[in-house]
N, C-alpha and C positions, 0 to 999 in steps of 0.2 A: 208634656214634649218628650217622646221617647228617643229622635233619631236625630242627629245634627249636632255640630258645635259651631262656636263655643255655648257654655250654658248660658240660659239667661238671669238677670239680675233686675229685680224692680226698681226705678228709680222717681220716684215723687218729687214735684214742684218744680222741676226743670220745664223752661221752655223755650225750645227750640227744636230743630229740624234732623229728623234722622235720615240717613240716606245709605240703602244698599244696593250694591251693585250684582248683577248677576249674571253669568256668562253660560246659556244654555248651550252646550256642544253636543253635535249629535256626531257616534261615535266613528270613525274611518270605516270605507269597504271594505268588508269584511269577506270570508268563504262563506259564511253562514248566509250570506246575501244569494247565492248558489242552491243551497240545500237548505233550508229552511226548518227541517226535522232536526238537525242534528250543530251540535255546538261543538267547538274545540278550543282548547286553551292554546292563546297568541295567534289566533284567527284571521288578524289584521292580513289584508293583502299588503305588496308592498306601496301600491296606488293610497290603498287606505291610511299606511303609516306616513304618507307624503302630505296627505290631505289632512290630518291631524296636525301634523308639525307645521304646515304652512298658516293654518287657523292660531294654535296655538302661538307659535311666535310673535302674531300680532297681536294675540290676546293681553301676553306677558306684556309687551313691549308698552302698552298702554296701563301698567299697573306701576302707581307711586307707592313703592314700598314705605317709604316716610309718611305716608298720611292713610295706607291702607291696611285691614288684618286680611290675610288671605286663608279662604278655606277651602279644601279639595271635597265636593261629593260627588258620587260615581254609582252608577246603577250596580247592582253584582253580574252580568253578565261579562264573559272574557272577552266581547269585542270591546266592551267600554272601560274594564279593566286593564288591557292593552292599551288604551286611548287615554287614559288618566296618567299611565306610566309616564306618556310622553309629555305630558304637561307638567307633571314632577320634575321631568329630565331637565327642562327648557329652564325653569323656575329656578333648577340649584344651579343651570348653568349662568344665570343672571345673579346669582347670589341672593333670591329672594326668600325670605323665609316663609313656609307656609303653617298656617297652625295644627291642620290634622286633615287625613283622610279619614271619610266617613263612607260605607257603603250602606246604600239607602234601599230597599227593598221595592220601597214605591216607584223608584225610579227604573224600576225593571222592565224589559220588552212585556210583549202580551204574554199571557199563558197560554199554552197550547197542549190539550188534554190527550188528544188524539191525534199524534203526529203523523202517523201515515197518512189516516185522512186528510190532514191540513196540508202535507206535501202535493195531495191529487189536486187540490186546490191552487198552492201556488201555482205548481209547475201550467194548470190551465191558465192561469194568468198570465204568466210568462208567455206562452205560446199566443196568446190573444194580442200580447202590446202592452197589456195594461199594467202601469207600476201597481206593486202590491200596498205601497204606502195608501195612495187614492183608493185602491179597490177598498181597504179595509176600512176607511171613514165611510164610504159612499155603498159600497155594494150590501144590501140586503143579506147576502148569504152568512155573511159576518156578523152581524148585528143583532142576527133571529138563531143563530145557532152556539149557545153558552155551553152545549155536552162536548163541544168540541174545541171552542177557543172563546177567551175571555173577549166581551162584547165592548166596542169602542167607549159606551157609556161607562163601564167602570173603571177603564183605563183613564177616562176624563177627570173620574172620581178621586183616582189616586194624583194626576196633576194639580188638581185644585189643592190638595192633602199637602203638596210639597208647596205651592203658591203660599198657602197658610201658614206652615212652618216658617215660611220667608219672613210673612209679614211680622209673625210674632217675635222674629229673630231682632227684624231693625227696630222695635218698638221697646222690646225689653233688653237686650244684649248689651255687657260693659263694655266697651270696648274703649274708654279711655280717650274719647274725643276722634277717635278714628274711624273712617268708614269700611261697613264689613264688605269684601269683593269676594262674593262664591264662583267657584269653577264648577261648573256640574255636567259631568258626561251621563246622556241618555239616550234613546231612541225615539224616531220616527212618530211614532204613534202615542208616547207620552207627550213629546213636543208640540204637536201638531194644533190640539186644543189650546195651547196657550197662543201659539201663534195666529190661529183664526181668532181667536177674541181679542188680541189688541189690533190685530191691521183689518181684519174682515173684509171692505170692499177695495182695500189697496193689495190684496193679494191678486196677484193673474190666475186666472182659472186653472185650478189644476197644480197650482203651485203648492211644496214643502219644503222641508230642511233637508236639504241632501247631506251625503256624509262627507262628515269635517264642515259642515257650514254650523255657524254659531247664531243663537239671537240672542242678544244684549237687554237688558230688562233692568230700569232701574225704579225703586221703591223711595219713596220721599215721603216719611211720616212727620205731619204737622203736631204738635203736642197742643196747640191752641183747639183747634179744630176736630184732634182726633182722626183726620182723615190719612189716608194712605194715597199717594197719586204714582199714577204709573207712566214712564214713558220706556218706549224701545226702539231698538234699531233690527233692523234684517234686510240685508241684499243691498246697502245704499238707501232704503226705505225708514224714514222715522217718524214716529207716530208719540203722540203726547198728548194731553188733555182728558186723561183717563184715569179710573180711581179702583182701587180693590177694595170690595165689600167682604169683610171677615165674617159676616152672618152668612152670605151666598158662598162666601170660597170664590166669586167668580169676579173677573177684571169687566167695569162696566162705564158707561158715560157715566159723570156728575149729575146728580138733579139739576133740573132746571133753577136757574135762581129767581125765588119771587119778588117781582116789585113792588116797590112799597106803594101802599093804600095811600 
């Protein structure tokens, strides 16, 4: 494993439950939303700053520093970096120590190879009144155009890679009895596969993570049955009874129990 903190340490012979909590926060609204072809430093709008601040205050208020080790992960994009700085500021205001801030390439937004061509497509969507977040996931012009844009299937693989790292850390990180709580800032296209896999039919048609919203996911690893259970909360909806499959790197329903003969 090359990205993320703290470094893992194997522990044998212990029978207990490891719990990791991760808050996946979408960055706040930015000027990039108005011009998809260009990024600028500190490009959060005043509305975007307030979106992140409100969510960050709620997240930070829920942290128990006596029981949790706080770690920050972020996308390398400017709008995500600006959002993570707001989280840092609020943690500092509350006097909560955090272990590290790590920039993960896998959390980045979709890659655009031909920004001029893609700007034309984003502008067309705006004229049609179609949210870019939905179009990117559903419109074949994005999934079938790898020359100009990173397709959703590749972004999904990055999201699955992040989940795999989280599962690995939950099993192996030495936390001295505390719970890992990872605050992560990323983008709609990275968060949407996670959201869809967990909530599926409970999502409203066309629902996605809005700027400044977060999805809280808890991973619970049982050292006896070697299984990682998943629960999550999003917009007042709770979901549990799922597992993370480390082989497929997917969140799934657990296999049906076999009745004894």
